[in-house]
KEPA-710642 format. One line per 2 residues: number of its first residue (from 1); their letters; for each residue x, y, z of C-alpha. Coordinates in nm, 4 decimals, m for minus. Layout:
KEPA-710642
NUM> a> X:Y:Z  ...
END
This chain:
KEPA-710642
1> mk> 0.0000:0.0000:0.0000  0.1346:0.3392:m0.0951
3> rp> 0.2135:0.6023:0.1664  m0.0718:0.8432:0.0706
5> er> m0.3234:0.5619:0.1042  m0.1911:0.4759:0.4486
7> gi> m0.2330:0.8400:0.5500  m0.5914:0.8472:0.4240
9> aa> m0.6727:0.5222:0.6024  m0.5160:0.6579:0.9235
11> af> m0.7257:0.9762:0.8998  m1.0473:0.7790:0.8631
13> gv> m0.9286:0.5588:1.1480  m0.9148:0.8701:1.3665
15> tv> m1.2790:0.9325:1.2715  m1.3682:0.5825:1.3891
17> lg> m1.1909:0.6406:1.7215  m1.3613:0.9765:1.7643
19> av> m1.7030:0.8259:1.6971  m1.6402:0.5473:1.9493
21> ma> m1.5252:0.8032:2.2076  m1.8336:1.0210:2.1527
23> aa> m2.0721:0.7260:2.1757  m1.9032:0.5847:2.4876
25> sy> m1.8998:0.9255:2.6591  m2.2680:0.9773:2.5887
27> va> m2.3737:0.6326:2.7093  m2.1570:0.6525:3.0226
29> ga> m2.2784:1.0036:3.1039  m1.9206:1.1264:3.1193
31> dr> m1.8022:1.4853:3.1017  m1.9393:1.6703:2.7998
33> ll> m1.5816:1.7690:2.7189  m1.5104:1.4079:2.6176
35> lg> m1.8267:1.3991:2.4069  m1.7243:1.7164:2.2268
37> lg> m1.3677:1.5921:2.1851  m1.4958:1.2728:2.0264
39> fa> m1.7022:1.4606:1.7691  m1.4136:1.7003:1.7052
41> lg> m1.1763:1.4113:1.6333  m1.4349:1.2502:1.4089
43> fa> m1.4876:1.5591:1.1956  m1.1145:1.6347:1.1893
45> gl> m1.0384:1.2818:1.0677  m1.2979:1.3073:0.7914
47> aa> m1.1642:1.6454:0.6827  m0.8031:1.5273:0.6774
49> gf> m0.8956:1.2095:0.4911  m1.0866:1.3950:0.2208
51> vl> m0.8068:1.6503:0.1796  m0.5417:1.3787:0.1438
53> wa> m0.7639:1.1845:m0.0945  m0.8125:1.4876:m0.3168
55> at> m0.4461:1.5846:m0.3021  m0.2885:1.2441:m0.3658
57> ll> m0.5310:1.0036:m0.5330  m0.7367:1.2226:m0.7622
59> pq> m0.5892:1.3363:m1.0934  m0.4042:1.6661:m1.0641
61> gp> m0.4429:1.9417:m1.3241  m0.4286:2.1629:m1.5110
63> yv> m0.5026:1.9757:m1.8357  m0.4975:2.1171:m2.1858
65> ee> m0.6560:1.9204:m2.4649  m0.4827:2.0165:m2.7858
67> re> m0.6687:1.7840:m3.0185  m1.0123:1.6463:m3.0712
69> pm> m1.1159:1.3679:m2.8328  m1.0072:1.0293:m2.9599
71> vs> m1.0897:0.6812:m2.8430  m0.8106:0.5430:m2.6287
73> pp> m0.6396:0.2322:m2.7496  m0.7490:m0.0894:m2.5823
75> ge> m0.4176:m0.1151:m2.4009  m0.4585:0.2242:m2.2360
77> re> m0.8144:0.1475:m2.1329  m0.7070:m0.1829:m1.9794
79> al> m0.4239:m0.0100:m1.7934  m0.6625:0.2520:m1.6541
81> ea> m0.9132:m0.0094:m1.5423  m0.6379:m0.2097:m1.3793
83> ey> m0.5182:0.1001:m1.1951  m0.8641:0.1649:m1.0444
85> dr> m0.9284:m0.2003:m0.9659  m0.5977:m0.2766:m0.7960
87> pa> m0.6492:m0.4092:m0.4397  m0.4369:m0.1398:m0.2747
89> gr> m0.6789:0.1309:m0.3871  m0.9731:m0.0242:m0.2085
91> lp> m0.8504:0.0328:0.1458  m0.9295:0.4076:0.1600
93> rr> m1.2795:0.3342:0.0312  m1.3337:0.0684:0.2957
95> ml> m1.2010:0.2964:0.5692  m1.4236:0.5789:0.4443
97> al> m1.7277:0.3527:0.4630  m1.6295:0.2413:0.8141
99> al> m1.5640:0.5990:0.9281  m1.8935:0.7309:0.7923
101> gt> m2.0829:0.4345:0.9366  m1.9418:0.4628:1.2894
103> fg> m1.9638:0.8414:1.2902  m2.3253:0.8288:1.1773
105> la> m2.4001:0.5689:1.4442  m2.2432:0.7919:1.7106
107> gv> m2.4653:1.0762:1.5942  m2.7710:0.8631:1.6668
109> fp> m2.7071:0.8789:2.0420  m2.7730:1.2547:2.0822
111> vr> m3.0702:1.2252:1.8481  m3.2088:0.9604:2.0832
113> sl> m3.2438:1.2287:2.3489  m3.4896:1.4114:2.1254
115> iv> m3.7065:1.0997:2.1012  m3.6645:0.9296:2.4413
117> hg> m3.6706:1.2009:2.7033  m3.7785:1.2654:3.0586
119> ps> m4.0961:1.4272:3.1827  m4.2685:1.6737:2.9563
121> ps> m4.1586:2.0324:3.0290  m4.5199:2.1272:3.0866
123> va> m4.5402:1.8611:3.3596  m4.1993:1.9375:3.5115
125> la> m4.2749:2.3096:3.5353  m4.6159:2.2508:3.6902
127> tt> m4.5008:2.0276:3.9781  m4.2452:2.0406:4.2593
129> aw> m4.1044:1.7928:4.5108  m4.3941:1.8434:4.7534
131> rd> m4.6275:1.5490:4.7995  m4.8901:1.4573:5.0552
133> gv> m4.7136:1.3534:5.3766  m4.3728:1.5089:5.2960
135> rl> m4.2351:1.6786:5.6072  m4.1197:2.0379:5.6124
137> vd> m3.7530:2.0800:5.7093  m3.5272:2.3824:5.7441
139> qd> m3.2052:2.4459:5.5502  m3.0179:2.2133:5.7877
141> gr> m3.2636:1.9288:5.7358  m3.4307:1.9633:6.0784
143> pv> m3.8076:1.9071:6.0855  m4.0166:2.2230:6.1208
145> ra> m4.2714:2.1985:6.3991  m4.5750:2.4226:6.4276
147> ad> m4.4376:2.5486:6.7589  m4.1195:2.6642:6.5824
149> vt> m4.3149:2.9175:6.3763  m4.3764:3.2168:6.6016
151> pg> m4.5738:3.5323:6.5136  m4.3670:3.7955:6.3351
153> tm> m4.1061:3.5505:6.2029  m4.0616:3.3793:5.8680
155> vt> m3.9238:3.0278:5.8288  m3.7916:2.8982:5.4974
157> af> m3.8847:2.5330:5.4553  m3.7983:2.2602:5.2066
159> pe> m3.9445:1.9169:5.1352  m3.7556:1.6552:5.3326
161> gh> m3.4871:1.4966:5.1177  m3.4944:1.7773:4.8614
163> ld> m3.2903:2.0591:5.0112  m3.1299:2.1323:4.6730
165> tg> m3.4584:2.1615:4.4832  m3.4833:2.5344:4.4249
167> ds> m3.8422:2.5444:4.2991  m3.9781:2.3811:4.6155
169> aa> m3.8707:2.6381:4.8762  m4.1594:2.7736:5.0842
171> vv> m4.2015:3.0519:5.3386  m4.3888:2.9549:5.6559
173> lr> m4.5613:3.2186:5.8696  m4.7951:3.2355:6.1657
175> vd> m5.0811:3.4855:6.1624  m5.4047:3.5336:6.3508
177> pa> m5.6352:3.2667:6.2035  m5.9373:3.4921:6.2642
179> kl> m5.7954:3.7475:6.0194  m5.7272:3.5051:5.7360
181> rl> m5.9283:3.5632:5.4204  m5.8073:3.2782:5.2035
183> pa> m5.9688:3.1788:4.8731  m6.2620:2.9417:4.8993
185> gr> m6.1687:2.5801:4.9544  m5.8489:2.6533:5.1467
187> er> m5.9954:2.6648:5.4948  m5.8147:2.3441:5.5918
189> wt> m5.4803:2.4374:5.4357  m5.3503:2.6007:5.7547
191> vd> m5.2539:2.4746:6.0994  m5.3673:2.7099:6.3794
193> gv> m5.2743:3.0176:6.1745  m4.9583:2.8689:6.0215
195> va> m4.9586:2.9223:5.6446  m4.7023:2.8424:5.3753
197> fs> m4.6474:2.9960:5.0337  m4.3984:2.9456:4.7541
199> kl> m4.0834:3.1498:4.8060  m4.0483:3.2208:4.4348
201> ct> m4.1934:3.5506:4.3190  m4.4489:3.5100:4.0438
203> ha> m4.2973:3.8006:3.8507  m3.9412:3.6886:3.7735
205> gc> m3.8788:3.3987:4.0107  m3.6680:3.5900:4.2659
207> pv> m3.6804:3.4656:4.6275  m3.9390:3.6465:4.8364
209> gq> m3.7098:3.7157:5.1287  m3.8739:3.9937:5.3310
211> yv> m4.1679:3.9727:5.5693  m4.3201:4.2952:5.6985
213> ap> m4.4841:4.1564:6.0115  m4.6875:4.4653:6.1193
215> aq> m4.8554:4.4826:5.7779  m4.8438:4.1037:5.7295
217> ql> m4.7001:4.1414:5.3819  m4.4345:3.9513:5.1887
219> vc> m4.1993:4.1601:4.9768  m3.9799:4.0541:4.6855
221> pc> m3.6581:4.2587:4.7001  m3.5829:4.2277:4.3281
223> hq> m3.8664:4.4407:4.1857  m4.0621:4.5327:4.4990
225> sv> m4.3665:4.3157:4.4463  m4.5801:4.3079:4.7621
227> fd> m4.8112:4.0202:4.8598  m5.0937:4.0197:5.1157
229> vl> m5.0467:3.7180:5.3441  m5.3963:3.7340:5.4934
231> rg> m5.5572:3.7136:5.1493  m5.3649:3.4146:5.0219
233> ae> m5.0531:3.6120:4.9227  m5.2324:3.7969:4.6460
235> pm> m5.0297:4.0780:4.4851  m5.0913:4.4270:4.6205
237> sg> m4.8323:4.6298:4.4279  m4.5363:4.5828:4.2009
239> pa> m4.5061:4.3931:3.8733  m4.6230:4.0522:3.9994
241> ar> m4.9678:3.9663:3.8638  m5.0279:3.6284:4.0315
243> sl> m5.0614:3.5266:4.3939  m4.7874:3.3190:4.5490
245> pq> m4.9030:2.9550:4.5288  m5.0081:2.8276:4.8711
247> lp> m4.8832:2.4973:5.0135  m5.1528:2.2992:5.1970
249> lr> m5.0387:2.1986:5.5466  m5.1297:1.9532:5.8203
251> ld> m4.9629:1.8033:6.1289  m4.8236:1.4553:6.1715
253> gd> m4.8341:1.2605:6.4950  m4.5134:1.4228:6.6235
255> gv> m4.6328:1.7789:6.5760  m4.4200:1.8273:6.2636
257> lv> m4.5640:2.0258:5.9753  m4.6201:1.8148:5.6653
259> aa> m4.7526:1.9005:5.3216  m5.1037:1.7910:5.2330
261> gd> m5.0130:1.7998:4.8650  m4.8225:2.0020:4.6081
263> fp> m4.8694:2.3683:4.5212  m5.1965:2.3999:4.3273
265> ep> m5.0333:2.6210:4.0628  m4.6910:2.6405:3.8970
267> vg> m4.4420:2.8322:4.1081  m4.2160:3.1158:4.0042
269> ag> m4.2383:3.3375:3.7001  m4.5730:3.3088:3.5223
271> yw> m4.5018:3.1272:3.1962  m4.8703:3.0594:3.1531
273> rp> m5.1986:3.2422:3.2008  m5.5194:3.0596:3.2943
275> m> m5.8043:3.1198:3.0513
END
């Protein structure tokens, strides 16, 4: 085999290795850097192989035809056919077929993610980690008891086992139950004046981190949206147009606050508008 053909075969071999690396990285869930490196090697090998093929195996010009086309003698035609059919010339073609096949197969793996995927975005955005019976815990993982929530204070709570789930954070407050004016159907969502709302502002998703106890209002520091706690955290001023979703609460046998279900509406910035 001639030297140029070995170079072309080696270049397409690099494409095969790159395709195998990309496929293995994707299946193993490895660093995306390895996935990108695999595809980079694959494309680089194809490019180098095609360049070498064009530069060494294809006829090189320029050509000037000084006479009318004539039929080549049988001997010249046989020599040309023998040149194209010689076994050594088939290796680059075989390596090209192998390189394109493996590289195309590696490309199927990312495409698979478009077909076989996780939960629908509409479902994922509409639900959080809260479920009926999930205990409320603080940022250190300690259970939040109703007695821990005193008037005038605000406790940030998370679903037990999901401290790193940002869309599930809730603010827990205690107010005078006689002053609550919650929407119809939420009379049993509180525990002796203890109420919980999503901590994500419905304007842009910032954390609602301020509680004005005398006015019983929650304030988002990002754009100054104000929510009325006594009326189900409905917006009073600022750019927010939706109430903070309320988390239904109940007590377990140990006096720990637990969720009675998930938020009834999507939390955070309003990507939807009920009709």
